C-alpha positions in Angstrom: 8.3 7.0 -3.0 11.5 9.0 -2.9 13.4 11.0 -5.4 15.5 14.1 -6.0 13.7 17.1 -4.7 14.1 20.1 -2.3 14.6 19.8 1.5 12.0 22.5 2.1 14.1 24.6 4.5 12.5 28.0 4.7 15.7 29.8 5.5 17.6 28.4 2.6 17.2 28.6 -1.1 15.6 25.7 -3.0 18.2 23.3 -4.4 18.5 23.1 -8.2 17.4 19.9 -9.9 20.1 17.3 -10.1 22.9 17.5 -12.7 22.2 15.1 -15.5 24.4 12.0 -15.4 27.7 12.6 -17.2 27.7 11.3 -20.7 23.9 10.5 -20.7 21.3 12.3 -22.8 18.2 13.6 -21.0 15.1 13.6 -23.1 13.3 16.9 -22.7 14.3 18.6 -19.5 13.9 15.5 -17.3 16.9 15.0 -14.9 18.3 11.5 -14.7 19.3 10.0 -11.3 22.8 8.6 -10.8 23.6 5.1 -12.1 23.3 2.4 -9.4 26.3 0.2 -9.1 25.8 -3.5 -8.2 28.1 -3.1 -5.3 25.7 -0.6 -3.7 22.8 -3.1 -3.6 21.9 -5.6 -0.8 21.9 -5.5 3.0 24.7 -3.2 4.0 26.1 -3.0 7.6 26.6 0.7 8.3 27.5 0.4 12.0 28.9 -2.7 13.7 29.9 -2.3 17.4 33.4 -3.5 18.1 32.4 -6.2 20.5 29.9 -8.5 18.8 28.7 -9.9 22.1 27.6 -6.5 23.1 25.1 -6.1 20.3 21.6 -5.9 21.7 19.5 -5.1 18.6 19.6 -5.0 14.8 18.2 -1.9 13.0 17.3 -2.3 9.3 16.3 0.7 7.2 14.5 0.2 3.9 14.2 3.1 1.5 11.5 4.1 -0.9 11.1 4.4 -4.7 13.3 6.2 -7.3 16.2 6.2 -4.8 19.9 6.3 -5.4 20.6 4.0 -2.4 24.0 5.6 -1.5 22.2 8.8 -0.7 18.9 7.4 0.5 19.4 8.5 4.1 21.8 11.4 3.5 20.8 15.0 4.1 21.1 17.0 0.8 23.0 20.0 2.3 25.0 18.7 5.2 25.8 15.3 3.6 25.1 13.6 7.0 23.7 10.1 7.1 21.9 9.9 10.4 22.0 6.1 10.4 25.8 6.1 10.5 27.0 9.5 11.7 28.8 8.9 15.0 27.0 11.8 16.6 23.5 10.6 15.7 21.9 7.1 15.8 25.1 5.2 16.7 25.6 7.6 19.7 22.0 7.2 20.8 22.1 3.4 20.5 25.7 2.3 21.0 24.8 -1.4 21.2 22.9 -1.5 18.0 24.1 -3.0 14.7 22.7 -0.6 12.0 22.0 -1.8 8.5 20.4 -0.4 5.3 18.7 -2.6 2.7 19.4 -1.2 -0.8 17.5 -2.4 -3.9 16.8 -1.3 -7.5 13.9 1.2 -7.2 14.1 3.4 -10.4 10.7 3.2 -12.2 11.7 5.4 -15.2 14.8 5.9 -17.3 17.3 3.6 -18.8 18.0 1.9 -15.4 14.3 1.3 -14.6 13.4 -2.2 -13.4 10.2 -4.2 -13.2 9.9 -4.2 -9.4 7.3 -5.5 -6.9 6.7 -5.5 -3.2 6.9 -9.3 -3.2 10.3 -9.4 -5.0 11.9 -6.8 -2.8 10.6 -8.3 0.5 11.9 -11.7 -0.6 15.3 -10.2 -1.3 15.3 -8.5 2.1 14.4 -11.7 4.0 17.0 -13.7 2.2 19.7 -11.2 2.9 18.6 -10.8 6.6 18.6 -14.5 7.1 22.1 -14.7 5.8 23.3 -11.9 8.1 21.7 -13.4 11.2 23.0 -17.0 11.1 24.9 -16.4 14.4 22.1 -14.4 16.1 18.8 -15.9 15.2 16.9 -14.3 18.1 18.5 -10.9 18.4 15.7 -8.2 18.3 15.1 -6.5 15.0 13.7 -3.0 14.5 12.8 -1.8 11.1 12.7 1.7 9.7 10.7 2.1 6.4 10.3 5.1 4.2 7.3 5.2 1.9 7.3 2.1 -0.3 10.0 0.6 2.0 7.3 0.4 4.8 5.1 -1.7 2.5 8.1 -3.9 1.8 8.6 -4.4 5.6 4.9 -5.3 6.1 5.1 -7.9 3.3 8.4 -9.3 4.7 6.8 -9.6 8.2 3.9 -11.6 6.8 6.1 -13.9 4.7 8.6 -14.5 7.5 5.7 -15.4 9.9 4.1 -17.8 7.5 7.4 -19.4 6.3 9.5 -19.8 9.4 11.1 -22.8 7.8 12.7 -20.5 5.2 13.3 -17.6 7.4 14.0 -19.0 10.9 13.9 -16.5 13.8 13.1 -13.4 11.8 9.4 -12.8 12.5 9.9 -14.0 16.1 12.6 -11.3 16.6 10.8 -8.2 15.1 10.1 -6.0 18.1 9.5 -2.6 16.4 8.7 -0.9 13.1 8.9 2.9 12.4 7.1 4.0 9.3 8.1 7.3 7.7 5.5 8.4 5.2 4.3 4.9 4.3 1.1 5.0 2.1 -0.9 2.4 4.1 -4.0 3.5 2.3 -2.4 4.5 -1.0 -1.5 7.7 -2.8 -4.5 9.8 -3.8 -5.7 9.5 -7.5 -5.3 13.2 -8.0 -1.6 13.1 -7.2 0.7 14.2 -10.0 2.7 11.0 -9.2 -0.1 8.7 -10.3 -0.1 7.3 -13.8 -2.6 9.9 -15.1 -0.7 12.8 -13.4 1.5 15.5 -14.9 4.8 14.0 -13.9 4.1 10.6 -15.3 2.7 12.1 -18.6 5.8 14.3 -19.0 8.1 11.3 -18.6 5.9 9.3 -21.1 6.1 12.1 -23.6 9.8 12.1 -23.4 9.7 8.5 -24.5 11.7 7.3 -21.6 11.4 3.6 -20.5 8.8 3.2 -17.7 8.0 0.3 -15.4 5.0 1.6 -13.5 3.7 -1.5 -11.7 5.0 -0.2 -8.3 3.1 3.1 -8.9 -0.1 1.0 -9.4 0.6 -0.9 -6.2 0.6 2.4 -4.2 -2.7 3.7 -5.7 -5.7 4.0 -3.5 -7.7 0.8 -3.3 -5.2 -1.3 -5.2 -5.9 -4.9 -4.5 -2.3 -5.8 -3.7 -1.9 -2.8 -1.4 -5.1 -3.5 0.5 -4.2 -7.2 0.9 -0.6 -6.4 2.1 -1.8 -4.0 4.7 -4.7 -6.1 5.8 -2.6 -9.3 6.2 0.0 -7.3 8.2 -2.4 -5.6 10.6 -4.3 -8.9 11.1 -1.1 -10.7 11.9 0.0 -8.0 14.3 -3.3 -8.1 16.1 -2.8 -11.8 16.7 0.4 -11.2 18.7 -1.3 -10.0 21.9 1.0 -8.3 24.5 4.1 -9.5 22.7 3.4 -7.8 19.4 6.0 -5.4 17.8 5.8 -1.8 18.7 4.6 0.3 15.7 4.9 4.0 15.1 3.9 6.2 12.2 5.4 9.5 11.1 3.6 11.7 8.6 4.8 14.6 6.5 3.6 18.1 7.5 5.0 20.0 4.5 4.1 19.8 0.8 6.9 19.3 -1.6 7.7 20.2 -5.2 7.2 16.8 -6.9 7.6 18.6 -10.2 11.3 18.6 -9.8 11.3 14.9 -10.6 10.4 15.7 -14.2 12.2 19.0 -14.5 8.9 21.0 -13.8 9.8 23.3 -11.0 6.8 25.5 -11.5 4.3 22.8 -10.6 2.4 23.5 -7.4 3.6 21.8 -4.2 1.6 18.8 -2.9 1.5 16.3 -0.2 2.6 12.9 -1.5 1.3 10.8 1.4 -1.3 12.6 3.6 -1.8 12.0 7.3 -4.8 9.8 6.8 -2.9 7.4 4.5 0.4 7.4 6.5 -1.3 6.6 9.9 -3.8 4.2 11.5 -6.2 5.2 14.2 -5.0 2.5 16.6 -1.2 3.1 16.1 0.7 5.9 17.7 1.6 8.7 15.3 3.5 11.9 15.0 4.0 14.6 12.4 7.4 15.8 11.1 7.7 19.3 9.9 9.3 18.1 6.7 8.2 17.1 3.2 7.8 13.6 1.9 11.3 13.4 0.4 13.0 15.0 3.4 11.4 13.1 6.2 14.0 10.3 6.2 17.0 12.7 6.1 18.1 14.8 9.0 20.5 17.8 9.1 22.5 17.0 12.3 22.2 15.7 15.8 20.4 18.9 17.0 17.7 18.5 14.3 14.3 18.5 16.0 12.8 16.1 13.6 15.7 13.7 14.1 15.1 13.9 17.8 11.5 12.9 17.3 12.4 9.8 15.4 15.4 9.0 17.6 13.2 9.1 20.7 10.8 6.5 19.4 13.6 4.2 18.1 15.3 4.4 21.4 12.1 3.5 23.2 11.6 0.5 20.9 15.1 -0.7 21.6 14.6 -0.3 25.3 11.5 -2.4 25.2 12.8 -5.1 22.9 14.0 -7.5 25.6 10.6 -7.3 27.4 8.8 -8.2 24.1 11.2 -11.0 23.5 10.7 -12.3 27.0 7.0 -12.3 26.4 7.6 -14.6 23.5 9.9 -16.8 25.6 12.9 -15.7 23.5 14.5 -12.9 25.4 17.7 -13.0 27.4 15.8 -13.4 30.7 13.7 -16.3 29.3 16.8 -18.1 27.8 18.6 -17.7 31.1 15.6 -19.2 32.9 15.5 -22.2 30.6 19.2 -22.8 31.1 18.7 -22.9 34.9 15.8 -25.2 34.6 18.0 -27.5 32.6 20.5 -27.5 35.3 17.9 -28.3 38.0 16.4 -31.0 35.8 19.6 -33.0 35.9 19.3 -33.7 39.6 22.7 -34.6 41.0 24.5 -33.7 37.8 26.8 -30.8 38.7 26.4 -27.5 37.0 30.0 -27.7 36.0 29.4 -30.9 34.0 26.3 -29.3 32.4 28.3 -26.4 31.0 31.2 -28.6 29.8 29.1 -31.1 27.9 
């Protein structure tokens, strides 16, 4: 769940709530997010290495809820997008194609949509399949913030069970980094829940609301429980060749009241450590709030360095995992040599020409 709020930097003043959209009325004092243009939606390639043959891995980032996708990964003050800035992730992983999946995620206001984890994961898989027609077995590493992490989990399960529709995708996923994903839901006492202050303020303003995604992220929601259970069960079946998983959790509370123009509301944790992590998965805290933990100031940002380190490790281990599945470069090269040997007296030259 992501929206406009402060970056929680102690040495800097809190940013003001966003300026209302030009020419649009704002019921009460609730700020409206920017209008999402159709051109900004879909799977966008942010970084493409010049030599396609040199690409070793695809990174795919999936944002959370109530997000203006253009700014989803952009630091509020420095305006740096760590996924595409040449001094950040592209510099750390020069052989990576880096993409961001953008979808309609507003749940209130005139641009609110009736959205679901199934619908978004289906859109993601269809777009990814189209982008990977020439590289079916290139390793994939996902980065998911909040609801985006649940979308990734559902996409993994769907791609695994429907390999006929999404060939090569589940077999190529070698790593997933979760940033504040509510694996166990958002607590019922949160002001973000449907009985909370923020929701009630928006309802009183008589703004359009599509709250099914909020229900999905509630503790003990049937869909949430099933999504996470099916994902973790499927991962457990992969043995030594399972994807590497890593959970990051927020260590600062945030002013969620800014969503509804209520800056005096107490700060709170949106997704606590117990919900954002699993006992059996490696985890790490980031000294950021929920809405700032997917945006980094610059290449020297310590929180960025924590995330970069784990993503680089996933990329480094990707070929080993693919080899374990019989799909890595080493395995493919071995099958090629076996084919040559199996032809007996047929020359290697005629094998490569045919």
